[in-house]
C-alpha positions in Angstrom: 9.8 -4.8 5.6 7.3 -3.5 8.2 5.5 -0.3 8.6 2.0 0.8 9.9 -1.4 1.4 8.4 -2.2 5.2 8.0 -5.8 4.5 8.7 -6.0 2.3 11.7 -2.3 2.1 12.9 -2.0 -1.6 12.7 1.1 -3.3 11.6 1.5 -3.7 7.8 4.0 -6.2 6.5 5.5 -5.4 3.0 7.2 -8.4 1.3 10.8 -8.2 1.0 10.6 -8.7 -2.7 8.1 -6.0 -3.2 8.6 -3.8 -6.2 7.6 0.0 -6.9 3.9 0.0 -8.0 2.9 -3.1 -6.1 -0.3 -3.0 -3.9 -0.4 -4.1 -0.3 -3.4 -4.0 1.9 -4.0 -3.8 5.6 -5.4 -7.0 7.2 -7.2 -5.1 9.8 -9.1 -2.4 7.8 -8.5 -3.5 4.3 -7.0 -0.1 3.3 -4.8 -0.4 0.2 -1.5 1.2 -0.4 0.9 1.4 -3.3 4.7 0.9 -2.8 5.8 4.4 -4.1 9.7 4.0 -3.2 11.9 1.5 -1.7 15.3 2.7 -0.2 17.6 1.2 2.4 15.3 -1.6 3.0 12.4 0.7 3.8 9.2 1.0 1.8 7.5 4.3 1.3 3.8 3.7 0.8 1.0 5.9 -0.7 -2.7 5.5 -0.7 -3.7 3.4 -3.7 -5.8 5.2 -6.2 -9.4 4.1 -6.3 -10.8 3.6 -9.9 -14.4 4.0 -10.3 -16.7 2.7 -13.0 -16.8 4.5 -16.4 -20.1 4.1 -18.0 -19.1 6.0 -21.1 -20.6 9.3 -19.8 
């Protein structure tokens, strides 16, 4: 499955055996995306959540 990166527009290959929740990243700009839905051989991606450090504050 192929789509394009929302940040830089480069081609983004999503593996054919990808599952919902899997993370994929752009080889050009390193943006990370989460597979949100797969329907009819097309993957819908959303920006992956960035988790920051929690120092117990």
